[in-house]
C-alpha positions, 0 to 999 in steps of 0.5 A: 089838665091837658097833660093828664088828658093826653097821658094815655096817648103820650105814654108813661115815659113822655108824660112823666118827662113833661110833667114835673119841672115845667109845670111846677116852674110855671106855677111858681113863676106865675105866683112870683109875678103876681106877688112881686112883679115881672123881675121876680118871675124872671128870677124864678124861671132863670133859677129853674133852668139853672137848677134843671141841670142838677135835676138831670144829673141826679136822675142820670146817675140813678138810672146808670147805677141803680142796677149795678151798685147798692141803693144807698151808694146810688143815691149818695153819688146821685146827690153828690153829682147834683150838688156839684153840677148845681154849684157849677151851674149857679156859679156860671149863671151868676156870672152870666146874668149880673 
């Protein structure tokens, strides 16, 4: 509600940047905490942070390639980049948070 109210002042780019991941992650963490306790909530938040690297790489590749190569190649490369980064981040995260 606050983000929707402030969107007029923030502009489309900033309000779009602020809305998707943090809001969904917060809602999922609250539900995890209520149904399974604080450890589940921590795991949800940690997974969201680790997964956000792949999210960022996907949109970085799409933004860089969409005007230069075809749409199919752009999204295929973005998906591949996201999978590689997510795998690497997951491996590092598992070693750090054991």
